[in-house]
C-alpha positions as protocol buffer text, in pm:
chain_id: "A"
residue {
  index: 1
  type: MET
  ca { x: 16044 y: 11673 z: -19345 }
}
residue {
  index: 2
  type: ASP
  ca { x: 16189 y: 11944 z: -19168 }
}
residue {
  index: 3
  type: VAL
  ca { x: 16017 y: 12060 z: -18868 }
}
residue {
  index: 4
  type: GLY
  ca { x: 16074 y: 12331 z: -18575 }
}
residue {
  index: 5
  type: THR
  ca { x: 16236 y: 12649 z: -18551 }
}
residue {
  index: 6
  type: ALA
  ca { x: 16579 y: 12773 z: -18580 }
}
residue {
  index: 7
  type: ALA
  ca { x: 16499 y: 13064 z: -18373 }
}
residue {
  index: 8
  type: LYS
  ca { x: 16404 y: 12829 z: -18071 }
}
residue {
  index: 9
  type: ASN
  ca { x: 16727 y: 12617 z: -18183 }
}
residue {
  index: 10
  type: ASN
  ca { x: 16519 y: 12285 z: -18205 }
}
residue {
  index: 11
  type: ARG
  ca { x: 16512 y: 12222 z: -18594 }
}
residue {
  index: 12
  type: ARG
  ca { x: 16565 y: 11909 z: -18675 }
}
residue {
  index: 13
  type: TYR
  ca { x: 16514 y: 11607 z: -18978 }
}
residue {
  index: 14
  type: ILE
  ca { x: 16243 y: 11354 z: -18936 }
}
residue {
  index: 15
  type: CYS
  ca { x: 16276 y: 11066 z: -19218 }
}
residue {
  index: 16
  type: LEU
  ca { x: 15976 y: 10956 z: -19283 }
}
residue {
  index: 17
  type: THR
  ca { x: 16062 y: 10655 z: -19495 }
}
residue {
  index: 18
  type: ALA
  ca { x: 16176 y: 10518 z: -19134 }
}
residue {
  index: 19
  type: ILE
  ca { x: 15860 y: 10627 z: -18951 }
}
residue {
  index: 20
  type: TYR
  ca { x: 15653 y: 10461 z: -19271 }
}
residue {
  index: 21
  type: LYS
  ca { x: 15934 y: 10110 z: -19206 }
}
residue {
  index: 22
  type: GLU
  ca { x: 15749 y: 10129 z: -18851 }
}
residue {
  index: 23
  type: LEU
  ca { x: 15397 y: 10199 z: -18897 }
}
residue {
  index: 24
  type: GLY
  ca { x: 15391 y: 9972 z: -19153 }
}
residue {
  index: 25
  type: PRO
  ca { x: 15173 y: 9973 z: -19521 }
}
residue {
  index: 26
  type: ASP
  ca { x: 14860 y: 9898 z: -19358 }
}
residue {
  index: 27
  type: LEU
  ca { x: 14855 y: 10138 z: -19077 }
}
residue {
  index: 28
  type: CYS
  ca { x: 15014 y: 10418 z: -19304 }
}
residue {
  index: 29
  type: ALA
  ca { x: 14768 y: 10364 z: -19580 }
}
residue {
  index: 30
  type: ALA
  ca { x: 14444 y: 10421 z: -19318 }
}
residue {
  index: 31
  type: LEU
  ca { x: 14608 y: 10716 z: -19148 }
}
residue {
  index: 32
  type: PRO
  ca { x: 14467 y: 11053 z: -19414 }
}
residue {
  index: 33
  type: ALA
  ca { x: 14129 y: 10897 z: -19331 }
}
residue {
  index: 34
  type: PHE
  ca { x: 14210 y: 10838 z: -18975 }
}
residue {
  index: 35
  type: HIS
  ca { x: 14305 y: 11162 z: -18933 }
}
residue {
  index: 36
  type: ALA
  ca { x: 13999 y: 11335 z: -19136 }
}
residue {
  index: 37
  type: PHE
  ca { x: 13749 y: 11100 z: -18929 }
}
residue {
  index: 38
  type: THR
  ca { x: 13911 y: 11191 z: -18569 }
}
residue {
  index: 39
  type: GLY
  ca { x: 13938 y: 11633 z: -18694 }
}
residue {
  index: 40
  type: CYS
  ca { x: 14115 y: 11791 z: -18928 }
}
residue {
  index: 41
  type: ASP
  ca { x: 14080 y: 12142 z: -19053 }
}
residue {
  index: 42
  type: TYR
  ca { x: 13783 y: 12013 z: -19266 }
}
residue {
  index: 43
  type: THR
  ca { x: 13595 y: 11774 z: -19017 }
}
residue {
  index: 44
  type: SER
  ca { x: 13462 y: 11809 z: -18697 }
}
residue {
  index: 45
  type: SER
  ca { x: 13641 y: 11602 z: -18413 }
}
residue {
  index: 46
  type: PHE
  ca { x: 13445 y: 11359 z: -18151 }
}
residue {
  index: 47
  type: VAL
  ca { x: 13420 y: 11575 z: -17832 }
}
residue {
  index: 48
  type: CYS
  ca { x: 13680 y: 11569 z: -17520 }
}
residue {
  index: 49
  type: LYS
  ca { x: 13808 y: 11182 z: -17711 }
}
residue {
  index: 50
  type: GLY
  ca { x: 14141 y: 11336 z: -17907 }
}
residue {
  index: 51
  type: LYS
  ca { x: 14368 y: 11146 z: -18120 }
}
residue {
  index: 52
  type: VAL
  ca { x: 14543 y: 10907 z: -17897 }
}
residue {
  index: 53
  type: ARG
  ca { x: 14327 y: 10661 z: -17734 }
}
residue {
  index: 54
  type: PRO
  ca { x: 14137 y: 10596 z: -18116 }
}
residue {
  index: 55
  type: PHE
  ca { x: 14499 y: 10547 z: -18274 }
}
residue {
  index: 56
  type: LYS
  ca { x: 14552 y: 10275 z: -18030 }
}
residue {
  index: 57
  type: LEU
  ca { x: 14265 y: 10118 z: -18173 }
}
residue {
  index: 58
  type: LEU
  ca { x: 14360 y: 10139 z: -18526 }
}
residue {
  index: 59
  type: GLU
  ca { x: 14693 y: 10017 z: -18410 }
}
residue {
  index: 60
  type: LYS
  ca { x: 14530 y: 9702 z: -18276 }
}
residue {
  index: 61
  type: SER
  ca { x: 14284 y: 9592 z: -18568 }
}
residue {
  index: 62
  type: GLN
  ca { x: 14364 y: 9511 z: -18854 }
}
residue {
  index: 63
  type: GLU
  ca { x: 13935 y: 9606 z: -18985 }
}
residue {
  index: 64
  type: PHE
  ca { x: 14031 y: 9925 z: -18871 }
}
residue {
  index: 65
  type: GLN
  ca { x: 14316 y: 9971 z: -19049 }
}
residue {
  index: 66
  type: GLU
  ca { x: 14163 y: 9839 z: -19414 }
}
residue {
  index: 67
  type: SER
  ca { x: 13828 y: 10007 z: -19306 }
}
residue {
  index: 68
  type: PHE
  ca { x: 13992 y: 10322 z: -19282 }
}
residue {
  index: 69
  type: ALA
  ca { x: 14221 y: 10261 z: -19540 }
}
residue {
  index: 70
  type: ALA
  ca { x: 13921 y: 10187 z: -19817 }
}
residue {
  index: 71
  type: SER
  ca { x: 13720 y: 10472 z: -19695 }
}
residue {
  index: 72
  type: GLY
  ca { x: 13960 y: 10705 z: -19863 }
}
residue {
  index: 73
  type: LEU
  ca { x: 13943 y: 10562 z: -20190 }
}
residue {
  index: 74
  type: CYS
  ca { x: 13585 y: 10528 z: -20334 }
}
residue {
  index: 75
  type: THR
  ca { x: 13277 y: 10745 z: -20292 }
}
residue {
  index: 76
  type: PRO
  ca { x: 12982 y: 10636 z: -20142 }
}
residue {
  index: 77
  type: VAL
  ca { x: 13169 y: 10381 z: -19895 }
}
residue {
  index: 78
  type: PRO
  ca { x: 13081 y: 10067 z: -19906 }
}
residue {
  index: 79
  type: ASP
  ca { x: 12825 y: 9955 z: -19608 }
}
residue {
  index: 80
  type: ALA
  ca { x: 13086 y: 9714 z: -19476 }
}
residue {
  index: 81
  type: THR
  ca { x: 13325 y: 9989 z: -19455 }
}
residue {
  index: 82
  type: ARG
  ca { x: 13062 y: 10162 z: -19294 }
}
residue {
  index: 83
  type: GLU
  ca { x: 12950 y: 9924 z: -19031 }
}
residue {
  index: 84
  type: SER
  ca { x: 13343 y: 9886 z: -18956 }
}
residue {
  index: 85
  type: LEU
  ca { x: 13395 y: 10245 z: -18908 }
}
residue {
  index: 86
  type: LEU
  ca { x: 13082 y: 10268 z: -18699 }
}
residue {
  index: 87
  type: ASN
  ca { x: 13247 y: 9941 z: -18480 }
}
residue {
  index: 88
  type: PHE
  ca { x: 13495 y: 10203 z: -18408 }
}
residue {
  index: 89
  type: THR
  ca { x: 13340 y: 10469 z: -18320 }
}
residue {
  index: 90
  type: ALA
  ca { x: 13153 y: 10276 z: -18046 }
}
residue {
  index: 91
  type: SER
  ca { x: 13485 y: 10122 z: -17969 }
}
residue {
  index: 92
  type: VAL
  ca { x: 13673 y: 10478 z: -17908 }
}
residue {
  index: 93
  type: TYR
  ca { x: 13347 y: 10494 z: -17672 }
}
residue {
  index: 94
  type: GLY
  ca { x: 13455 y: 10200 z: -17444 }
}
residue {
  index: 95
  type: ALA
  ca { x: 13197 y: 9977 z: -17619 }
}
residue {
  index: 96
  type: LYS
  ca { x: 13213 y: 9648 z: -17697 }
}
residue {
  index: 97
  type: LYS
  ca { x: 13366 y: 9515 z: -17963 }
}
residue {
  index: 98
  type: ASN
  ca { x: 13054 y: 9485 z: -18260 }
}
residue {
  index: 99
  type: SER
  ca { x: 12810 y: 9690 z: -18034 }
}
residue {
  index: 100
  type: SER
  ca { x: 12528 y: 9887 z: -18213 }
}
residue {
  index: 101
  type: LEU
  ca { x: 12648 y: 10258 z: -18172 }
}
residue {
  index: 102
  type: ASN
  ca { x: 12294 y: 10325 z: -18055 }
}
residue {
  index: 103
  type: LYS
  ca { x: 12223 y: 10077 z: -17838 }
}
residue {
  index: 104
  type: CYS
  ca { x: 12546 y: 10171 z: -17671 }
}
residue {
  index: 105
  type: ARG
  ca { x: 12439 y: 10586 z: -17716 }
}
residue {
  index: 106
  type: TYR
  ca { x: 12085 y: 10480 z: -17612 }
}
residue {
  index: 107
  type: GLN
  ca { x: 12255 y: 10319 z: -17245 }
}
residue {
  index: 108
  type: LYS
  ca { x: 12446 y: 10566 z: -17141 }
}
residue {
  index: 109
  type: PHE
  ca { x: 12181 y: 10804 z: -17135 }
}
residue {
  index: 110
  type: ILE
  ca { x: 11962 y: 10561 z: -16925 }
}
residue {
  index: 111
  type: GLN
  ca { x: 12277 y: 10494 z: -16714 }
}
residue {
  index: 112
  type: ALA
  ca { x: 12316 y: 10887 z: -16606 }
}
residue {
  index: 113
  type: TYR
  ca { x: 11973 y: 11044 z: -16623 }
}
residue {
  index: 114
  type: ALA
  ca { x: 11749 y: 10760 z: -16577 }
}
residue {
  index: 115
  type: PRO
  ca { x: 11477 y: 10822 z: -16272 }
}
residue {
  index: 116
  type: LYS
  ca { x: 11642 y: 10700 z: -15966 }
}
residue {
  index: 117
  type: GLY
  ca { x: 11437 y: 10582 z: -15631 }
}
residue {
  index: 118
  type: ARG
  ca { x: 11049 y: 10716 z: -15598 }
}
residue {
  index: 119
  type: GLY
  ca { x: 11082 y: 11017 z: -15490 }
}
residue {
  index: 120
  type: LYS
  ca { x: 10856 y: 11326 z: -15577 }
}
residue {
  index: 121
  type: ASN
  ca { x: 11075 y: 11475 z: -15860 }
}
residue {
  index: 122
  type: LEU
  ca { x: 11172 y: 11135 z: -16098 }
}
residue {
  index: 123
  type: LEU
  ca { x: 11305 y: 11395 z: -16348 }
}
residue {
  index: 124
  type: ALA
  ca { x: 11527 y: 11528 z: -16091 }
}
residue {
  index: 125
  type: ASN
  ca { x: 11832 y: 11409 z: -16266 }
}
residue {
  index: 126
  type: LEU
  ca { x: 11762 y: 11546 z: -16619 }
}
residue {
  index: 127
  type: ARG
  ca { x: 11908 y: 11913 z: -16492 }
}
residue {
  index: 128
  type: GLY
  ca { x: 12252 y: 12015 z: -16595 }
}
residue {
  index: 129
  type: ILE
  ca { x: 12252 y: 11724 z: -16887 }
}
residue {
  index: 130
  type: ASP
  ca { x: 12518 y: 11713 z: -17079 }
}
residue {
  index: 131
  type: ALA
  ca { x: 12446 y: 11589 z: -17436 }
}
residue {
  index: 132
  type: SER
  ca { x: 12758 y: 11645 z: -17553 }
}
residue {
  index: 133
  type: ALA
  ca { x: 12913 y: 11342 z: -17338 }
}
residue {
  index: 134
  type: LEU
  ca { x: 12697 y: 11078 z: -17493 }
}
residue {
  index: 135
  type: GLN
  ca { x: 12839 y: 10947 z: -17825 }
}
residue {
  index: 136
  type: PRO
  ca { x: 12684 y: 11034 z: -18155 }
}
residue {
  index: 137
  type: CYS
  ca { x: 12391 y: 10857 z: -18312 }
}
residue {
  index: 138
  type: GLU
  ca { x: 12466 y: 10605 z: -18660 }
}
residue {
  index: 139
  type: SER
  ca { x: 12277 y: 10888 z: -18821 }
}
residue {
  index: 140
  type: GLU
  ca { x: 12561 y: 11167 z: -18731 }
}
residue {
  index: 141
  type: VAL
  ca { x: 12817 y: 10952 z: -18770 }
}
residue {
  index: 142
  type: THR
  ca { x: 12701 y: 10788 z: -19097 }
}
residue {
  index: 143
  type: ALA
  ca { x: 12716 y: 11186 z: -19222 }
}
residue {
  index: 144
  type: HIS
  ca { x: 13045 y: 11204 z: -19113 }
}
residue {
  index: 145
  type: ILE
  ca { x: 13165 y: 10914 z: -19268 }
}
residue {
  index: 146
  type: ASN
  ca { x: 13078 y: 11061 z: -19558 }
}
residue {
  index: 147
  type: ARG
  ca { x: 13283 y: 11399 z: -19564 }
}
residue {
  index: 148
  type: THR
  ca { x: 13550 y: 11195 z: -19384 }
}
residue {
  index: 149
  type: SER
  ca { x: 13623 y: 10988 z: -19677 }
}
residue {
  index: 150
  type: PHE
  ca { x: 13529 y: 11329 z: -19940 }
}
residue {
  index: 151
  type: VAL
  ca { x: 13838 y: 11489 z: -19770 }
}
residue {
  index: 152
  type: ALA
  ca { x: 14081 y: 11142 z: -19715 }
}
residue {
  index: 153
  type: LYS
  ca { x: 14013 y: 11087 z: -20085 }
}
residue {
  index: 154
  type: MET
  ca { x: 14095 y: 11463 z: -20205 }
}
residue {
  index: 155
  type: TRP
  ca { x: 14415 y: 11439 z: -19973 }
}
residue {
  index: 156
  type: SER
  ca { x: 14520 y: 11075 z: -20181 }
}
residue {
  index: 157
  type: HIS
  ca { x: 14525 y: 11268 z: -20526 }
}
residue {
  index: 158
  type: ASN
  ca { x: 14772 y: 11172 z: -20693 }
}
residue {
  index: 159
  type: GLU
  ca { x: 14721 y: 11407 z: -21023 }
}
residue {
  index: 160
  type: SER
  ca { x: 14739 y: 11753 z: -21081 }
}
residue {
  index: 161
  type: HIS
  ca { x: 14401 y: 11885 z: -21033 }
}
residue {
  index: 162
  type: ILE
  ca { x: 14223 y: 11817 z: -20746 }
}
residue {
  index: 163
  type: GLU
  ca { x: 13818 y: 11811 z: -20753 }
}
residue {
  index: 164
  type: GLN
  ca { x: 13701 y: 12012 z: -20404 }
}
residue {
  index: 165
  type: GLN
  ca { x: 13311 y: 11987 z: -20530 }
}
residue {
  index: 166
  type: PRO
  ca { x: 13166 y: 11794 z: -20267 }
}
residue {
  index: 167
  type: THR
  ca { x: 12795 y: 11663 z: -20316 }
}
residue {
  index: 168
  type: GLU
  ca { x: 12574 y: 11544 z: -20063 }
}
residue {
  index: 169
  type: GLU
  ca { x: 12698 y: 11181 z: -20092 }
}
residue {
  index: 170
  type: ASN
  ca { x: 13017 y: 11365 z: -19992 }
}
residue {
  index: 171
  type: GLY
  ca { x: 12881 y: 11452 z: -19694 }
}
residue {
  index: 172
  type: TRP
  ca { x: 12795 y: 11824 z: -19759 }
}
residue {
  index: 173
  type: GLU
  ca { x: 12545 y: 12065 z: -19937 }
}
residue {
  index: 174
  type: LEU
  ca { x: 12522 y: 12370 z: -20170 }
}
residue {
  index: 175
  type: LEU
  ca { x: 12298 y: 12648 z: -19960 }
}
residue {
  index: 176
  type: ASP
  ca { x: 12310 y: 13006 z: -20100 }
}
residue {
  index: 177
  type: GLY
  ca { x: 12644 y: 12924 z: -20285 }
}
residue {
  index: 178
  type: GLN
  ca { x: 12804 y: 12802 z: -19985 }
}
residue {
  index: 179
  type: TYR
  ca { x: 12903 y: 12437 z: -19884 }
}
residue {
  index: 180
  type: LYS
  ca { x: 12753 y: 12352 z: -19577 }
}
residue {
  index: 181
  type: PRO
  ca { x: 12830 y: 12049 z: -19370 }
}
residue {
  index: 182
  type: VAL
  ca { x: 12535 y: 11758 z: -19386 }
}
residue {
  index: 183
  type: TRP
  ca { x: 12516 y: 11682 z: -19012 }
}
residue {
  index: 184
  type: PHE
  ca { x: 12277 y: 11386 z: -19007 }
}
residue {
  index: 185
  type: ASP
  ca { x: 11973 y: 11218 z: -19235 }
}
residue {
  index: 186
  type: GLY
  ca { x: 11666 y: 11214 z: -19086 }
}
residue {
  index: 187
  type: GLU
  ca { x: 11495 y: 11376 z: -18865 }
}
residue {
  index: 188
  type: GLN
  ca { x: 11644 y: 11547 z: -18575 }
}
residue {
  index: 189
  type: LEU
  ca { x: 11342 y: 11439 z: -18306 }
}
residue {
  index: 190
  type: PRO
  ca { x: 11063 y: 11182 z: -18323 }
}
residue {
  index: 191
  type: ASP
  ca { x: 10722 y: 11371 z: -18392 }
}
residue {
  index: 192
  type: CYS
  ca { x: 10609 y: 11276 z: -18076 }
}
residue {
  index: 193
  type: LEU
  ca { x: 10873 y: 11533 z: -17878 }
}
residue {
  index: 194
  type: VAL
  ca { x: 10828 y: 11825 z: -18109 }
}
residue {
  index: 195
  type: PRO
  ca { x: 10612 y: 12087 z: -17960 }
}
residue {
  index: 196
  type: GLU
  ca { x: 10291 y: 12208 z: -18159 }
}
residue {
  index: 197
  type: GLN
  ca { x: 10323 y: 12539 z: -18288 }
}
């Protein structure tokens, strides 16, 4: 692979076969879906998570490598693969192995914003709340997995014609002639929290 530019005198060739041999077939098979999952031109990324820490988690776990490789092969994503990718996401946010993503999200919220003390204003901690610091809920990650699967399958397709018309099953919906991401399934808030109009 030719990288760099002649103008800056940093042009060089990288042997992809040597990289493949170093990383191994399982990790290489996981890379397309991993790249799409952690953020690319087609899919969103997780806030302030980047790719380095998630890649280190991927390198260490055969289960995660197999799950990413499998997610790019078939639509819809099998339940076992989806569960593994939910566990991967929880791990990226520092949760213990096989912890529920929603439970970890709730615990992090309580830890940061629960009322402290017995003063007059118990809700004072809610000022300056930054919801982007919380990990996404399982419904959001499930929709993200669907989009990731479609993109990885599109990249891995070996035929001359690539079908690029996603469906809701793939995490997109067609609205007014344009494809828009399905960010999550279900209601955004419980009915008891929605103000009456």
